[in-house]
BALOBA-1460 file (C-alpha; in Angstrom, 3 decimals):
// residues 187
<rec num="1" residu="m" x="7.263" y="-2.928" z="-32.489"/>
<rec num="2" residu="s" x="4.691" y="-1.889" z="-29.946"/>
<rec num="3" residu="r" x="1.361" y="-0.891" z="-31.454"/>
<rec num="4" residu="i" x="0.349" y="0.937" z="-28.289"/>
<rec num="5" residu="g" x="3.724" y="2.628" z="-27.836"/>
<rec num="6" residu="k" x="3.880" y="3.900" z="-31.426"/>
<rec num="7" residu="r" x="0.677" y="5.913" z="-31.103"/>
<rec num="8" residu="p" x="0.965" y="9.298" z="-29.398"/>
<rec num="9" residu="v" x="-1.124" y="9.740" z="-26.228"/>
<rec num="10" residu="r" x="-3.379" y="12.790" z="-26.438"/>
<rec num="11" residu="i" x="-3.175" y="15.085" z="-23.413"/>
<rec num="12" residu="p" x="-6.741" y="16.162" z="-22.493"/>
<rec num="13" residu="d" x="-7.669" y="19.812" z="-22.004"/>
<rec num="14" residu="g" x="-6.977" y="21.006" z="-18.463"/>
<rec num="15" residu="v" x="-4.212" y="18.448" z="-17.892"/>
<rec num="16" residu="t" x="-0.539" y="19.336" z="-17.645"/>
<rec num="17" residu="l" x="2.345" y="16.897" z="-18.117"/>
<rec num="18" residu="e" x="5.823" y="17.706" z="-16.891"/>
<rec num="19" residu="i" x="8.903" y="15.473" z="-17.170"/>
<rec num="20" residu="k" x="11.551" y="16.086" z="-14.486"/>
<rec num="21" residu="g" x="14.357" y="13.850" z="-13.254"/>
<rec num="22" residu="g" x="13.023" y="10.576" z="-14.613"/>
<rec num="23" residu="m" x="9.488" y="11.238" z="-13.318"/>
<rec num="24" residu="a" x="6.321" y="12.199" z="-15.194"/>
<rec num="25" residu="h" x="4.132" y="14.599" z="-13.193"/>
<rec num="26" residu="v" x="0.503" y="14.741" z="-14.334"/>
<rec num="27" residu="k" x="-1.805" y="17.406" z="-12.926"/>
<rec num="28" residu="g" x="-5.547" y="17.687" z="-13.594"/>
<rec num="29" residu="t" x="-8.854" y="18.742" z="-12.080"/>
<rec num="30" residu="k" x="-9.164" y="15.724" z="-9.740"/>
<rec num="31" residu="g" x="-5.586" y="15.757" z="-8.458"/>
<rec num="32" residu="e" x="-1.949" y="15.135" z="-9.154"/>
<rec num="33" residu="l" x="-0.053" y="11.923" z="-10.005"/>
<rec num="34" residu="s" x="3.647" y="11.164" z="-10.371"/>
<rec num="35" residu="l" x="4.937" y="8.094" z="-12.146"/>
<rec num="36" residu="p" x="8.460" y="7.010" z="-13.013"/>
<rec num="37" residu="v" x="9.560" y="6.946" z="-16.646"/>
<rec num="38" residu="l" x="10.462" y="3.308" z="-17.293"/>
<rec num="39" residu="p" x="13.986" y="2.253" z="-18.329"/>
<rec num="40" residu="y" x="14.876" y="2.594" z="-22.046"/>
<rec num="41" residu="c" x="11.912" y="5.005" z="-22.503"/>
<rec num="42" residu="s" x="11.708" y="8.738" z="-22.944"/>
<rec num="43" residu="v" x="8.597" y="10.923" z="-23.092"/>
<rec num="44" residu="e" x="8.368" y="13.996" z="-25.311"/>
<rec num="45" residu="i" x="5.554" y="16.542" z="-25.341"/>
<rec num="46" residu="k" x="4.566" y="17.567" z="-28.869"/>
<rec num="47" residu="e" x="1.930" y="19.844" z="-30.344"/>
<rec num="48" residu="a" x="-0.030" y="18.475" z="-33.313"/>
<rec num="49" residu="e" x="-3.088" y="20.094" z="-34.900"/>
<rec num="50" residu="g" x="-3.584" y="22.396" z="-31.913"/>
<rec num="51" residu="k" x="-3.637" y="19.472" z="-29.466"/>
<rec num="52" residu="k" x="-0.884" y="18.450" z="-27.083"/>
<rec num="53" residu="e" x="0.379" y="14.890" z="-27.283"/>
<rec num="54" residu="a" x="2.855" y="12.786" z="-25.329"/>
<rec num="55" residu="q" x="5.071" y="10.626" z="-27.541"/>
<rec num="56" residu="v" x="6.912" y="7.708" z="-25.943"/>
<rec num="57" residu="t" x="10.139" y="6.643" z="-27.664"/>
<rec num="58" residu="i" x="12.700" y="3.954" z="-26.870"/>
<rec num="59" residu="s" x="16.478" y="4.174" z="-27.024"/>
<rec num="60" residu="d" x="17.218" y="0.459" z="-27.485"/>
<rec num="61" residu="p" x="15.554" y="-2.058" z="-29.834"/>
<rec num="62" residu="g" x="15.860" y="-4.826" z="-27.209"/>
<rec num="63" residu="r" x="13.099" y="-7.020" z="-25.853"/>
<rec num="64" residu="q" x="12.737" y="-5.240" z="-22.489"/>
<rec num="65" residu="a" x="12.719" y="-1.816" z="-24.141"/>
<rec num="66" residu="q" x="9.845" y="-2.829" z="-26.415"/>
<rec num="67" residu="a" x="7.913" y="-4.243" z="-23.449"/>
<rec num="68" residu="n" x="8.390" y="-1.000" z="-21.507"/>
<rec num="69" residu="w" x="7.384" y="1.076" z="-24.539"/>
<rec num="70" residu="g" x="3.732" y="0.004" z="-24.590"/>
<rec num="71" residu="t" x="3.549" y="-0.118" z="-20.801"/>
<rec num="72" residu="m" x="4.738" y="3.489" z="-20.478"/>
<rec num="73" residu="a" x="2.157" y="4.674" z="-23.004"/>
<rec num="74" residu="s" x="-0.616" y="2.840" z="-21.120"/>
<rec num="75" residu="l" x="0.530" y="4.252" z="-17.774"/>
<rec num="76" residu="l" x="0.405" y="7.786" z="-19.185"/>
<rec num="77" residu="k" x="-3.038" y="7.201" z="-20.685"/>
<rec num="78" residu="n" x="-4.346" y="5.879" z="-17.341"/>
<rec num="79" residu="a" x="-2.811" y="8.834" z="-15.485"/>
<rec num="80" residu="f" x="-4.553" y="11.289" z="-17.842"/>
<rec num="81" residu="l" x="-7.848" y="9.447" z="-17.384"/>
<rec num="82" residu="g" x="-7.392" y="9.328" z="-13.601"/>
<rec num="83" residu="v" x="-6.776" y="13.058" z="-13.093"/>
<rec num="84" residu="t" x="-9.753" y="13.979" z="-15.303"/>
<rec num="85" residu="q" x="-12.416" y="11.323" z="-14.523"/>
<rec num="86" residu="g" x="-11.054" y="9.030" z="-11.810"/>
<rec num="87" residu="f" x="-11.477" y="5.278" z="-11.415"/>
<rec num="88" residu="e" x="-14.000" y="3.250" z="-9.443"/>
<rec num="89" residu="k" x="-14.442" y="-0.382" z="-8.416"/>
<rec num="90" residu="k" x="-17.594" y="-1.691" z="-6.762"/>
<rec num="91" residu="l" x="-17.711" y="-4.638" z="-4.376"/>
<rec num="92" residu="q" x="-20.881" y="-6.491" z="-3.398"/>
<rec num="93" residu="f" x="-21.250" y="-8.138" z="0.021"/>
<rec num="94" residu="e" x="-23.326" y="-11.311" z="-0.241"/>
<rec num="95" residu="g" x="-24.375" y="-13.299" z="2.837"/>
<rec num="96" residu="i" x="-26.118" y="-12.894" z="6.173"/>
<rec num="97" residu="g" x="-24.075" y="-10.777" z="8.570"/>
<rec num="98" residu="y" x="-21.515" y="-9.733" z="5.943"/>
<rec num="99" residu="r" x="-21.330" y="-5.963" z="6.167"/>
<rec num="100" residu="a" x="-18.908" y="-3.072" z="6.243"/>
<rec num="101" residu="t" x="-18.853" y="0.479" z="7.567"/>
<rec num="102" residu="v" x="-16.497" y="3.298" z="6.688"/>
<rec num="103" residu="e" x="-15.173" y="5.062" z="9.802"/>
<rec num="104" residu="g" x="-12.830" y="7.902" z="8.930"/>
<rec num="105" residu="e" x="-9.566" y="6.476" z="7.557"/>
<rec num="106" residu="k" x="-10.539" y="2.808" z="7.951"/>
<rec num="107" residu="i" x="-13.121" y="0.287" z="6.850"/>
<rec num="108" residu="v" x="-14.563" y="-1.981" z="9.550"/>
<rec num="109" residu="l" x="-15.610" y="-5.329" z="8.037"/>
<rec num="110" residu="a" x="-17.864" y="-7.915" z="9.698"/>
<rec num="111" residu="l" x="-17.335" y="-11.110" z="7.678"/>
<rec num="112" residu="g" x="-18.458" y="-13.888" z="9.983"/>
<rec num="113" residu="f" x="-15.184" y="-14.114" z="11.907"/>
<rec num="114" residu="s" x="-15.053" y="-13.842" z="15.703"/>
<rec num="115" residu="h" x="-13.763" y="-10.274" z="15.421"/>
<rec num="116" residu="p" x="-14.266" y="-7.309" z="13.083"/>
<rec num="117" residu="i" x="-11.476" y="-6.561" z="10.596"/>
<rec num="118" residu="n" x="-10.076" y="-3.021" z="10.466"/>
<rec num="119" residu="f" x="-8.847" y="-2.258" z="6.953"/>
<rec num="120" residu="p" x="-6.870" y="1.011" z="6.598"/>
<rec num="121" residu="v" x="-7.772" y="3.196" z="3.611"/>
<rec num="122" residu="p" x="-4.687" y="4.782" z="2.006"/>
<rec num="123" residu="k" x="-4.502" y="8.465" z="1.183"/>
<rec num="124" residu="g" x="-6.094" y="9.287" z="-2.177"/>
<rec num="125" residu="i" x="-8.732" y="6.531" z="-1.955"/>
<rec num="126" residu="t" x="-12.347" y="7.078" z="-0.929"/>
<rec num="127" residu="a" x="-14.680" y="4.295" z="0.126"/>
<rec num="128" residu="v" x="-18.460" y="4.692" z="0.300"/>
<rec num="129" residu="m" x="-20.862" y="2.021" z="1.527"/>
<rec num="130" residu="t" x="-24.514" y="1.937" z="0.382"/>
<rec num="131" residu="k" x="-26.611" y="-1.058" z="1.483"/>
<rec num="132" residu="n" x="-24.476" y="-4.065" z="0.515"/>
<rec num="133" residu="i" x="-22.334" y="-2.370" z="-2.179"/>
<rec num="134" residu="m" x="-19.010" y="-0.669" z="-1.461"/>
<rec num="135" residu="s" x="-17.656" y="1.840" z="-3.957"/>
<rec num="136" residu="i" x="-13.876" y="2.367" z="-3.941"/>
<rec num="137" residu="s" x="-12.664" y="5.322" z="-6.001"/>
<rec num="138" residu="g" x="-9.533" y="7.370" z="-6.620"/>
<rec num="139" residu="i" x="-7.284" y="8.806" z="-9.326"/>
<rec num="140" residu="n" x="-4.655" y="6.039" z="-9.317"/>
<rec num="141" residu="k" x="-5.962" y="3.001" z="-11.253"/>
<rec num="142" residu="e" x="-3.382" y="0.636" z="-9.787"/>
<rec num="143" residu="l" x="-4.146" y="1.624" z="-6.190"/>
<rec num="144" residu="v" x="-7.941" y="1.426" z="-6.638"/>
<rec num="145" residu="g" x="-7.653" y="-2.072" z="-8.105"/>
<rec num="146" residu="k" x="-5.202" y="-3.198" z="-5.415"/>
<rec num="147" residu="i" x="-7.420" y="-2.050" z="-2.528"/>
<rec num="148" residu="a" x="-10.522" y="-3.648" z="-4.093"/>
<rec num="149" residu="a" x="-8.626" y="-6.934" z="-4.606"/>
<rec num="150" residu="e" x="-7.302" y="-6.927" z="-1.018"/>
<rec num="151" residu="i" x="-10.799" y="-6.408" z="0.418"/>
<rec num="152" residu="r" x="-12.226" y="-9.124" z="-1.849"/>
<rec num="153" residu="k" x="-9.435" y="-11.500" z="-0.767"/>
<rec num="154" residu="l" x="-10.621" y="-11.307" z="2.864"/>
<rec num="155" residu="k" x="-13.724" y="-13.388" z="2.014"/>
<rec num="156" residu="k" x="-13.799" y="-14.673" z="-1.570"/>
<rec num="157" residu="p" x="-17.191" y="-15.824" z="-2.901"/>
<rec num="158" residu="e" x="-17.651" y="-19.527" z="-2.351"/>
<rec num="159" residu="p" x="-19.284" y="-21.693" z="-5.031"/>
<rec num="160" residu="y" x="-21.841" y="-23.613" z="-2.909"/>
<rec num="161" residu="q" x="-23.935" y="-20.866" z="-1.306"/>
<rec num="162" residu="g" x="-22.486" y="-17.851" z="-3.128"/>
<rec num="163" residu="k" x="-21.570" y="-16.006" z="0.076"/>
<rec num="164" residu="g" x="-18.599" y="-13.666" z="0.174"/>
<rec num="165" residu="i" x="-17.315" y="-10.450" z="-1.372"/>
<rec num="166" residu="r" x="-17.444" y="-10.134" z="-5.155"/>
<rec num="167" residu="y" x="-17.088" y="-7.420" z="-7.773"/>
<rec num="168" residu="v" x="-20.407" y="-6.036" z="-9.014"/>
<rec num="169" residu="g" x="-21.223" y="-7.955" z="-12.177"/>
<rec num="170" residu="e" x="-18.859" y="-10.845" z="-11.358"/>
<rec num="171" residu="i" x="-20.387" y="-14.232" z="-12.075"/>
<rec num="172" residu="v" x="-19.624" y="-16.974" z="-9.566"/>
<rec num="173" residu="r" x="-20.225" y="-20.457" z="-10.935"/>
<rec num="174" residu="r" x="-22.332" y="-22.380" z="-8.467"/>
<rec num="175" residu="k" x="-21.758" y="-26.050" z="-7.660"/>
<rec num="176" residu="a" x="-24.283" y="-28.611" z="-6.549"/>
<rec num="177" residu="g" x="-23.826" y="-29.725" z="-2.942"/>
<rec num="178" residu="k" x="-23.179" y="-33.240" z="-1.638"/>
<rec num="179" residu="k" x="-26.900" y="-34.088" z="-1.391"/>
<rec num="180" residu="a" x="-27.579" y="-33.073" z="-5.010"/>
<rec num="181" residu="a" x="-24.521" y="-34.993" z="-6.227"/>
<rec num="182" residu="a" x="-25.522" y="-38.108" z="-4.216"/>
<rec num="183" residu="a" x="-29.111" y="-37.953" z="-5.500"/>
<rec num="184" residu="g" x="-27.832" y="-37.780" z="-9.087"/>
<rec num="185" residu="a" x="-25.609" y="-40.849" z="-8.548"/>
<rec num="186" residu="k" x="-28.500" y="-42.991" z="-7.185"/>
<rec num="187" residu="a" x="-30.879" y="-42.188" z="-10.038"/>
């Protein structure tokens, strides 16, 4: 049994949920999202105590059905949160000459390579650069996380000098260099 799937997902005020043709359409103040209803799952809209709720049920007691049960409930919850509040990831650029600028529908990154990198920003995602921190925001949690991870992957933080792109608040364990390691071995 899925603990997450069993619980009904409360639909916030100002959000509408519509199930059509195997797709769940969620509409809110920030925008509109569509997500597929996973196999073995069905979503019902119920009214309880004056509040609307989405109840996810499964048609088969199999292993995959139970896995999809909790996943579908989490996807709905994230969609409701996205169309009401939105999601945001912040990246910090650490190192001399590591910078980025947002130019229309692309991000131009200078990361110490011989050429600048042009990173296209997909529709529904906004990127804002202030000093050395880039804020990536949107209503789709999966897409925001994917774009942030792809930008971070271009120049991961390295453990010796700490240079690179990291999430704000991410702790990078630093290593001692060759000189410090050699000095420790002689002593």
